[in-house]
Every structure is written in C-alpha cells, then in structure tokens.
C-alpha positions in Angstrom: -49.3 56.6 -16.7 -48.8 57.1 -13.0 -46.5 54.9 -10.9 -49.4 53.3 -9.2 -51.0 52.3 -12.5 -47.7 50.9 -13.7 -47.3 48.7 -10.7 -51.0 47.7 -10.8 -50.4 46.5 -14.4 -47.3 44.6 -13.3 -49.2 43.0 -10.5 -51.9 41.7 -12.9 -49.2 40.3 -15.2 -47.2 38.7 -12.4 -50.4 37.2 -11.0 -51.1 35.5 -14.3 -47.5 34.4 -14.6 -47.7 32.9 -11.1 -50.2 30.3 -12.4 -47.7 29.2 -15.0 -44.8 29.0 -12.5 -47.0 27.0 -10.1 -47.8 24.6 -12.9 -44.1 24.1 -13.6 -43.2 23.7 -9.9 -46.1 21.2 -9.4 -44.8 19.2 -12.4 -41.3 19.2 -11.0 -42.5 18.1 -7.6 -44.6 15.3 -9.0 -41.7 14.0 -11.1 -39.5 13.8 -8.0 -42.2 12.2 -5.8 -43.0 9.6 -8.4 -39.3 8.6 -8.5 -38.9 9.3 -12.2 -35.6 11.2 -11.6 -33.9 8.4 -9.6 -33.3 6.3 -12.8 -30.8 8.8 -14.1 -27.3 7.6 -13.4 -25.5 10.9 -12.9 -28.1 13.0 -11.1 -31.1 15.0 -12.3 -31.6 15.6 -16.1 -30.4 18.9 -17.3 -33.9 20.1 -18.2 -35.3 19.4 -14.8 -32.5 21.3 -13.1 -32.7 24.3 -15.4 -36.5 24.6 -14.8 -35.9 24.2 -11.1 -33.2 26.9 -11.1 -35.1 29.4 -13.2 -38.2 29.2 -11.1 -36.2 29.4 -7.9 -34.1 32.4 -9.0 -37.1 34.1 -10.5 -39.7 33.6 -7.8 -38.0 34.3 -4.5 -36.6 37.7 -5.4 -39.8 38.7 -7.1 -41.9 37.8 -4.1 -39.5 39.6 -1.8 -39.6 42.7 -4.0 -43.4 42.7 -4.0 -43.4 42.8 -0.2 -40.7 45.2 0.6 -39.7 46.9 -2.7 -40.0 50.7 -2.7 -41.9 50.9 -6.0 -44.4 48.2 -4.9 -45.2 50.1 -1.7 -47.3 52.4 -3.8 -49.9 49.6 -3.9 -51.7 48.5 -0.7 -50.3 45.4 1.0 -53.7 43.7 0.6 -53.4 43.7 -3.2 -49.8 42.5 -3.4 -49.5 40.1 -0.5 -51.3 37.2 -2.3 -49.1 37.1 -5.4 -46.0 37.8 -3.3 -46.7 34.9 -0.9 -47.4 32.7 -3.9 -44.0 33.4 -5.4 -42.4 32.7 -2.0 -44.3 29.4 -1.7 -42.9 28.5 -5.1 -39.5 28.8 -3.6 -40.4 26.5 -0.7 -41.9 23.9 -3.1 -38.7 24.0 -5.1 -36.5 23.5 -2.1 -38.7 20.7 -0.9 -38.5 19.0 -4.3 -34.7 19.3 -4.3 -34.6 17.8 -0.8 -36.7 14.8 -1.9 -34.4 14.3 -4.9 -31.3 14.6 -2.7 -32.6 12.0 -0.2 -33.1 9.6 -3.1 -29.9 10.2 -4.9 -27.5 11.0 -2.0 -28.7 9.5 1.3 -27.1 10.8 4.4 -27.1 14.4 3.3 -29.1 16.7 5.6 -31.4 17.6 2.7 -34.3 18.9 4.7 -32.3 21.7 6.4 -33.0 24.2 3.7 -36.7 23.6 3.2 -37.3 23.6 7.0 -35.3 26.8 7.5 -37.0 28.5 4.5 -40.4 27.3 5.7 -39.9 28.8 9.1 -38.9 32.1 7.6 -41.9 31.9 5.2 -44.2 31.4 8.2 -42.8 34.4 9.9 -43.2 36.5 6.8 -46.7 35.3 6.4 -47.6 36.2 10.0 -46.0 39.6 9.6 -47.7 40.4 6.3 -51.2 39.5 7.5 -50.6 40.9 11.0 -49.6 44.3 9.5 -52.9 44.5 7.6 -54.9 43.8 10.7 -53.0 46.5 12.6 -53.6 49.0 9.8 -57.3 48.3 10.0 -57.4 48.8 13.7 -55.6 52.2 13.5 -57.9 53.5 10.8 -61.1 52.5 12.5 -60.7 52.6 16.3 
C-alpha cells in the first residue's frame, strides 16, 4: 500500500468520524445554551467536561495536521481541506460553548476572548486554504 493510499484511507475514516464528533459537540452546545448545566452547584458535570476536553484535544491537532502535516501533503488540498476545516470548526464550537458556560457560572470573566481569537485565526486559515487552491488553479491553467 502506497503512502497516498494510506492517507486516502485515513481521510475517509476521519471524515466519517467527523460526523460523530460534530454530533457530540452540537449536543454539548445545546446543553449549555438550554441552561441545563447551570443547575450544578460546583460547575459542569464531569461527563460534560470530559467530552468537551476529548473533542477539543482530538480535533484541533488533527485538523492542523491535515492542513500542514508532511504525510497529509501527499493528498491534494482540495481533498483534505473540508475535513480539516470541519475539525477546526469543532474546536471553535467547543470554545464557544465553554464561553457560554463561563458567562453563566462565572460572570465578569472575559469568556469570549478565546472564541473570538480562535475564530479570527480560523477565518485566516480558511481564507488561506481556499486562496491557495485558487492560486494553484491559476498557475496550472493560465
């Protein structure tokens, strides 16, 4: 099996796993927005925080590796940018849900600093990834 085939198989597996991760993150965000976590006396329940931490730690490095990893560069950016940006958006949704939770449980904390900063970086990465593809098309077909 060649390296390209191996990373193509990984890409398909991670694309399917992205749907599961998005479902988990959406559920976490709905729980926070509905106010269900504010009834706990000493912060978020352990299960909510563990799921939040696992999806954050698992998604952001994976999305970054898909975009700039040396092994992943064997695949064209047009194939890997969708799942990579999906994993990076999962990180943004996680930071946003944590900010909403912190505003409800600890008012006065600058909770939106992290999601706003990460969102700005995410927009720059998005623009760079899709702009790089357009430049590559222009160079190949003048």
